[in-house]
C-alpha positions in Angstrom: -20.2 -26.7 -20.1 -23.0 -24.3 -19.4 -23.0 -22.7 -15.9 -25.6 -22.0 -13.4 -25.4 -18.8 -11.3 -27.3 -19.2 -8.0 -29.0 -16.3 -6.3 -31.8 -15.4 -4.0 -34.3 -12.8 -5.1 -36.2 -12.9 -1.8 -35.2 -13.3 1.8 -36.6 -14.0 5.2 -35.3 -10.9 7.0 -35.6 -8.7 10.1 -38.0 -6.6 8.0 -40.2 -9.6 7.1 -40.1 -11.2 3.7 -38.0 -8.9 1.5 -38.4 -9.1 -2.3 -36.0 -8.2 -5.1 -38.0 -10.1 -7.7 -39.0 -7.1 -9.7 -35.3 -6.2 -10.2 -34.2 -9.8 -10.8 -36.7 -10.1 -13.7 -36.2 -6.6 -15.1 -35.3 -6.3 -18.8 -36.8 -9.7 -19.9 -38.6 -9.9 -23.2 -40.6 -12.9 -22.2 -41.6 -14.0 -18.6 -43.7 -17.0 -17.8 -45.4 -16.5 -14.4 -46.5 -19.8 -12.8 -49.5 -19.7 -10.5 -51.4 -22.5 -8.8 -50.5 -22.7 -5.1 -48.5 -25.3 -3.2 -47.7 -28.8 -4.6 -48.6 -27.9 -8.2 -45.1 -28.7 -9.5 -43.8 -25.1 -10.1 -40.2 -25.8 -9.0 -40.0 -29.1 -10.9 -41.5 -27.3 -14.0 -38.6 -24.8 -13.9 -35.8 -27.2 -13.1 -36.8 -29.5 -16.1 -36.9 -26.5 -18.4 -33.5 -25.4 -17.0 -31.9 -28.8 -17.7 -33.0 -28.7 -21.4 -31.6 -25.2 -21.9 -28.4 -26.1 -20.0 -27.9 -29.1 -22.3 -28.2 -26.6 -25.2 -25.3 -24.7 -23.7 -27.1 -21.7 -22.2 -26.0 -20.1 -18.9 -28.8 -19.8 -16.4 -29.6 -17.9 -13.3 -31.4 -19.9 -10.6 -33.4 -17.9 -8.1 -33.6 -20.1 -5.0 -36.4 -20.3 -2.5 -35.5 -19.0 0.9 -38.3 -21.0 2.6 -37.4 -24.4 1.0 -33.7 -25.4 0.5 -34.6 -27.8 -2.3 -36.9 -25.6 -4.3 -36.3 -22.8 -6.8 -38.6 -19.8 -7.4 -37.3 -18.8 -10.8 -34.9 -19.3 -13.7 -33.6 -16.7 -16.1 -31.9 -17.4 -19.4 -30.0 -14.1 -19.9 -28.9 -14.8 -23.5 -32.6 -15.1 -24.6 -34.0 -12.6 -22.1 -36.4 -15.2 -21.0 -37.5 -16.1 -17.5 -39.9 -18.4 -15.7 -40.9 -17.5 -12.1 -43.2 -18.7 -9.3 -45.7 -15.8 -9.0 -47.4 -16.9 -5.8 -47.1 -15.5 -2.3 -45.0 -14.3 -0.6 -43.5 -12.9 -3.9 -46.7 -12.3 -5.8 -45.9 -11.3 -9.4 -48.6 -10.0 -11.7 -48.1 -9.3 -15.4 -47.3 -5.7 -16.3 -47.5 -6.2 -20.1 -49.8 -9.3 -20.3 -49.5 -11.3 -23.4 -46.7 -9.1 -24.8 -44.0 -9.8 -22.2 -45.6 -11.9 -19.5 -47.7 -15.0 -19.9 -49.5 -16.4 -16.8 -49.6 -20.2 -16.6 -52.1 -21.5 -14.0 -51.0 -24.9 -13.0 -54.1 -24.9 -10.7 -56.1 -25.6 -13.9 -54.8 -29.2 -13.7 -55.9 -29.7 -10.1 -59.0 -31.6 -8.9 -60.5 -29.0 -6.5 -63.4 -31.3 -5.8 -61.0 -33.8 -4.3 -59.5 -31.1 -2.1 -62.9 -30.1 -0.6 -62.9 -33.1 1.7 -59.7 -31.8 3.4 -60.9 -28.2 3.5 -60.5 -27.7 7.3 -57.1 -29.3 7.4 -55.8 -27.2 4.5 -57.1 -24.0 6.1 -55.6 -25.0 9.4 -52.2 -25.8 7.9 -52.1 -22.6 5.8 -52.9 -20.5 8.9 -50.3 -22.3 11.0 -47.7 -21.7 8.3 -48.4 -18.0 8.3 -48.1 -17.9 12.1 -44.7 -19.6 11.9 -43.4 -17.1 9.4 -44.7 -14.2 11.5 -42.9 -15.7 14.6 -39.7 -16.1 12.6 -39.8 -12.4 11.4 -40.6 -11.1 14.9 -37.7 -13.1 16.3 -35.3 -11.8 13.6 -36.5 -8.3 14.5 -35.5 -8.9 18.1 -32.1 -10.3 16.9 -31.5 -7.1 14.9 -32.0 -5.0 18.1 -29.4 -7.2 19.9 -27.1 -6.8 16.9 -27.5 -3.0 17.1 -26.5 -3.0 20.8 -23.3 -4.9 19.9 -22.7 -2.5 17.1 -22.9 0.5 19.5 -20.1 -1.0 21.6 -17.8 -1.4 18.6 -18.6 2.0 17.1 -17.4 3.6 20.3 -13.9 2.4 19.3 -14.1 3.3 15.7 -11.7 5.8 13.9 -13.7 7.0 11.0 -10.8 8.9 9.5 -8.9 5.7 9.2 -11.9 4.0 7.7 -12.1 6.7 5.0 -8.4 6.2 4.4 -8.8 2.5 4.0 -11.7 3.1 1.6 -9.7 5.5 -0.5 -6.8 3.1 -0.7 -9.1 0.3 -1.8 -10.7 2.5 -4.5 -7.2 3.2 -5.8 -6.4 -0.5 -5.8 -9.6 -1.4 -7.8 -9.7 1.5 -10.2 -6.2 2.7 -10.6 -5.6 1.5 -14.2 -7.1 2.5 -17.6 -10.7 1.4 -18.2 -13.5 2.7 -20.4 -17.0 3.7 -19.3 -19.8 1.4 -20.6 -22.3 2.6 -23.2 -25.3 1.4 -21.1 -24.2 0.6 -17.6 -26.7 -1.3 -15.5 -27.5 -1.6 -11.8 -28.7 -4.8 -10.3 -29.6 -6.1 -6.8 -29.6 -9.7 -5.7 -29.1 -11.7 -2.5 -26.1 -14.1 -2.4 -27.7 -15.9 0.5 -30.7 -16.1 2.8 -31.9 -17.2 6.2 -33.5 -20.6 5.4 -35.1 -23.6 7.3 -31.5 -25.0 7.4 -29.9 -21.8 8.7 -27.8 -19.3 6.8 -27.0 -20.4 3.2 -24.9 -18.5 0.6 -23.6 -18.9 -2.9 -20.7 -16.5 -2.7 -18.1 -18.9 -4.2 -20.5 -19.8 -7.1 -21.2 -16.1 -7.9 -17.6 -15.0 -7.7 -15.9 -18.0 -9.3 -15.3 -16.3 -12.6 -14.0 -13.0 -11.2 -10.3 -12.2 -11.2 -10.1 -10.3 -7.9 -11.9 -10.6 -4.6 -11.4 -8.1 -1.8 -12.6 -9.8 1.4 -13.6 -7.3 4.0 -13.3 -8.6 7.6 -14.3 -6.7 10.7 -16.9 -6.5 13.5 -20.4 -4.9 13.6 -20.0 -1.2 13.1 -16.6 -1.4 11.5 -17.8 0.3 8.3 -17.8 -2.8 6.0 -21.2 -1.9 4.5 -20.4 1.8 4.1 -17.1 0.9 2.4 -18.9 -1.3 -0.2 -21.6 1.3 -0.9 -18.9 3.9 -1.5 -17.1 1.6 -3.9 -20.3 0.8 -5.8 -21.1 4.5 -6.0 -17.7 5.3 -7.3 -18.1 2.7 -10.0 -21.4 4.1 -11.0 -19.9 7.6 -11.3 -17.3 6.2 -13.6 -20.0 4.7 -15.9 -19.6 1.1 -14.9 -22.3 -1.5 -14.2 -22.6 -2.6 -10.6 -24.3 -5.6 -8.9 -25.2 -4.9 -5.3 -25.9 -7.6 -2.8 -27.8 -6.3 0.2 -27.6 -8.2 3.5 -30.4 -10.9 3.5 -30.9 -10.3 7.3 -30.8 -6.5 7.1 -31.5 -5.3 3.6 -30.4 -1.8 4.5 -26.9 -3.0 4.8 -24.5 -4.1 2.0 -22.7 -7.5 2.0 -21.1 -7.6 -1.5 -20.5 -5.4 -4.5 -19.5 -6.8 -7.9 -18.1 -4.6 -10.8 -18.4 -7.1 -13.7 -16.3 -5.1 -16.3 -13.4 -5.0 -13.9 -13.9 -8.6 -12.8 -13.9 -7.5 -9.1 -15.9 -8.4 -6.1 -15.8 -6.7 -2.7 -17.4 -9.0 -0.1 -18.1 -9.0 3.6 -16.3 -12.2 4.7 -17.6 -12.4 8.3 -20.1 -14.7 9.9 -22.6 -16.0 9.0 -21.1 -16.0 5.5 -17.4 -16.5 6.3 -15.1 -16.0 3.3 -11.4 -16.8 3.7 -8.8 -16.3 1.1 -7.9 -19.4 -1.0 -7.4 -17.9 -4.5 -4.3 -16.3 -5.8 -5.8 -12.8 -6.1 -7.8 -12.8 -2.9 -7.0 -9.8 -0.7 -8.1 -9.4 2.9 -8.9 -6.0 4.4 -9.5 -6.2 8.1 -11.4 -3.2 9.2 -11.3 -4.2 12.9 -7.5 -4.1 13.0 -7.1 -1.1 10.6 -9.8 1.2 12.0 -10.7 0.2 15.5 -9.2 0.2 19.0 -9.0 -3.6 19.3 -8.8 -3.4 23.1 -12.6 -2.8 23.1 -13.1 -6.6 23.0 -11.2 -7.0 26.2 -12.8 -4.0 27.9 -16.3 -5.0 26.9 -15.7 -8.8 26.8 -18.6 -9.7 29.1 -21.2 -7.5 27.4 -20.1 -8.7 24.0 -20.3 -12.3 25.0 -23.8 -11.9 26.5 -25.0 -10.1 23.3 -23.4 -12.8 21.1 -25.2 -15.5 23.0 -28.5 -13.7 23.0 -28.2 -13.0 19.2 -27.3 -16.7 18.5 -30.3 -17.9 20.6 -32.7 -15.6 18.7 -31.4 -16.6 15.3 -31.6 -20.3 16.2 -35.2 -19.8 17.3 -35.9 -17.9 14.1 -34.5 -20.9 12.1 -36.7 -23.2 14.1 -39.7 -21.2 13.2 -38.7 -21.3 9.5 -38.1 -25.1 9.8 -41.6 -25.5 11.3 -43.1 -23.5 8.5 -41.4 -25.8 6.0 -42.6 -28.9 7.8 -46.2 -27.7 7.7 -45.8 -26.6 4.1 -44.6 -30.1 3.2 -47.7 -31.6 4.8 -49.9 -29.1 2.9 -48.2 -29.9 -0.4 -49.1 -33.6 -0.1 -52.8 -32.9 -0.3 -52.3 -30.7 -3.4 -49.9 -33.2 -5.1 -52.5 -35.9 -4.8 -55.0 -33.7 -6.5 -52.8 -32.8 -9.5 -52.7 -34.2 -13.0 -49.0 -34.0 -13.6 -49.2 -35.4 -17.1 -51.0 -32.3 -18.1 -48.4 -30.2 -16.3 -45.7 -32.0 -18.3 -47.6 -31.2 -21.5 -47.8 -27.6 -20.6 -44.1 -27.5 -19.8 -43.4 -29.0 -23.3 -45.5 -26.2 -24.8 -43.5 -23.5 -23.0 -40.3 -25.2 -24.0 -41.3 -25.1 -27.7 -42.1 -21.4 -27.3 -38.7 -20.7 -25.8 -37.0 -22.7 -28.6 -39.0 -20.5 -31.1 -37.6 -17.4 -29.4 -34.1 -18.9 -29.7 -34.6 -19.4 -33.5 -35.9 -15.9 -33.9 -32.8 -14.4 -32.1 -30.5 -16.7 -34.2 -32.1 -15.5 -37.5 -31.7 -11.8 -36.7 
C-alpha cells in the first residue's frame, strides 16, 4: 500500500512564522499554487487529489498546516516531481517560472464577492483579530525562549565539552564505521517533523522514521549539546558525499532536532520533551548526554531555580497555545462567510482538470 510521509514546512516559532516551503518544493517539474483566501477549499482540493494518487500506488508527502490541525498546506508526489501547495499567507508562494513549472489556480474566481460585501466589516474585524492573536502567540513564544535560555545557562555551567566531543566521535564511528559509497548527486533537505499548533506540540517522528533501520535517540537537558551533536553528524555525512535531511527545531529554528541520512537508513533524533521519543524498536539506541557529559548534581544544587524556570516556561507555552487556538477559532468563523460564497461544483471541476494534467505527466514519464 502507498505510504504518506507527514511533515511541516512552516512553523509557529519564537521567531514568528518560519517557512521552509521553498526548500520543501525545490526540484519539482510541476507545481500548482492554490490562491483564493480562507474557506475556498484549498486543503480539501489537495486531499482529494492525494487520495486518487495514493490509490494509484504513489507515495506522497503531506505538508501539514501548523495553524489548523485538520488542514494541509501542500502535497508532493516525489515520483512524478509534482506538487500542489497553498500559496496564501503566511507562506505566500509566487511562481518563479510561471507556466513552465508553476501554474497558479485562483479558487477565488469561483467566489461570489458581491455576497461577501454585506459582511465587509465583520470580515475585516475577524481578519485583524486573527493577526493580533498570531502576533501575541509569537511574542509569548519569544518570552518563553528567553526563559529557556536562562535554564540552558544553568545546565551549561555543568557541561564537560570534552566528554561531549568524545560522545559525538563515538556516535560518528557507530554510524559510519562500515563500507559505503558516496552518492553521485547528494541532496540536502530541511523539513520540520512537528510544530506548535492550536492543539499544542504535534510531531510525526514515528511516521517519518518508520522505514529506517537505526534510530539514535539523544536524551539530555537544555545545553547538553544535542543540537551540536546532530549538526556535526549531518556535516560529516555531507563531507562523505551523502544526502542529509535536516529537521530544525520548530520552536527555535536555529537549533537541530533530527538528522536523517537516507542512504544509511539512520536517524539521529532529540528524544526529549515536547517530542519525547523512547526506544521501542530493536535497533533503537539511546544516548543520554545529561548522564554522559554533565555533572548531574546540578539539578539538586539548582533545583529551585530550575523548577521556577520550568513552570514559567510551561505557563508561557500554554498561553502561546491559547493564542494559536483563538486564532484558529476566529479563522473558522471567517471561513464560514467565505464557504457560503463559494461555488464548490466549479472547484471540483477545476480539481478534475488538474488531476487529468497530473495523469498526463504520469503517462509522459512512463513512456520515456
